[in-house]
matplotlib code that plots the C-alpha trace (Angstrom):
import matplotlib.pyplot as plt

x = [-22.6, -18.9, -16.8, -13.9, -10.5, -8.9, -5.8, -4.0, -0.2, 1.4, 2.4, 3.7, 7.3, 8.2, 7.3, 8.5, 10.9, 12.4, 16.1, 18.4, 19.8, 22.2, 20.9, 22.6, 24.4, 21.2, 20.1, 16.5, 14.5, 12.8, 10.6, 12.3, 11.3, 12.8, 12.5, 11.0, 13.7, 16.3, 14.7, 15.1, 12.0, 11.5, 12.0, 9.6, 7.6, 4.4, 2.7, 4.2, 0.8, -1.6, 0.9, -1.0, 0.6, 1.8, 3.1, 6.2, 6.2, 9.5, 9.9, 10.4, 10.7, 12.4, 9.1, 7.2, 5.8, 8.4, 9.1, 6.2, 4.1, 0.4, -1.8, -2.6, -6.0, -8.5, -9.9, -6.5, -6.3, -9.7, -8.9, -5.2, -4.2, -1.6, -4.0, -5.0, -8.7, -8.5, -11.9, -11.7, -11.2, -7.7, -7.3, -4.8, -5.1, -7.4, -4.6, -1.3, 2.0, 4.0]
y = [-34.5, -33.5, -32.6, -30.1, -31.5, -29.6, -31.8, -29.9, -29.9, -26.5, -24.9, -21.6, -22.4, -19.0, -15.6, -12.0, -10.4, -7.0, -6.7, -3.7, -2.5, 0.3, 2.0, 5.1, 5.6, 5.5, 2.6, 1.4, -1.6, -3.7, -6.7, -9.8, -13.4, -15.8, -19.4, -19.8, -22.2, -19.5, -16.9, -16.1, -16.6, -12.8, -11.8, -9.2, -11.2, -11.0, -13.2, -13.1, -13.0, -11.0, -9.0, -10.0, -10.8, -14.3, -16.4, -18.6, -22.2, -24.2, -27.9, -29.1, -32.9, -35.0, -36.4, -33.1, -30.7, -28.7, -25.1, -22.9, -19.9, -19.4, -16.3, -14.7, -13.5, -16.2, -13.7, -13.4, -17.2, -17.4, -14.8, -15.6, -18.2, -19.5, -19.7, -22.9, -22.0, -20.5, -20.6, -19.1, -15.4, -14.0, -10.5, -8.4, -8.3, -5.6, -5.0, -5.3, -5.3, -2.3]
z = [-11.1, -11.6, -8.7, -9.0, -8.5, -5.6, -5.5, -8.3, -8.0, -7.4, -10.6, -9.3, -9.0, -10.5, -9.3, -9.6, -7.1, -6.8, -7.6, -7.5, -10.9, -11.8, -14.9, -16.3, -12.9, -10.9, -8.7, -9.0, -8.2, -10.9, -10.9, -12.4, -12.8, -10.3, -9.1, -5.6, -4.7, -5.3, -3.0, 0.7, 3.0, 3.4, -0.3, -1.7, -4.2, -6.4, -9.0, -12.4, -14.1, -12.1, -9.9, -6.8, -3.4, -3.0, -0.1, -0.4, 0.6, 0.9, 0.9, 4.4, 3.9, 1.2, 0.1, 0.4, -2.1, -4.2, -3.4, -4.7, -4.0, -3.6, -3.8, -0.5, -1.7, -2.8, -5.3, -7.0, -7.2, -8.9, -11.6, -12.2, -14.9, -12.5, -9.5, -7.8, -8.1, -11.7, -13.4, -17.0, -17.1, -16.3, -15.0, -13.1, -9.3, -7.8, -5.2, -7.2, -5.4, -6.8]

ax = plt.figure().add_subplot(projection="3d")
ax.plot(x, y, z, "-o")
ax.set_aspect("equal")
plt.show()
């Protein structure tokens, strides 16, 4: 009987965050790729792949895990190719962050 390996290292060191751009004289927010380590704790973020809500985790000790993010919803983690519990079918979040 095989046992699923739940000790997977975090791979979500990148996420999407909203940034303000000036386009044709108008200011508008757009989603851009960003490293978790470059973000502030309260940044507005979402998963790059499924557009679901994610939670930021920052390294607290020198020997601790690197900065990364995790899906807030288990369902997003199961169906996102970057999710910790990903099975085999990628799909967009049912509750995407807009």
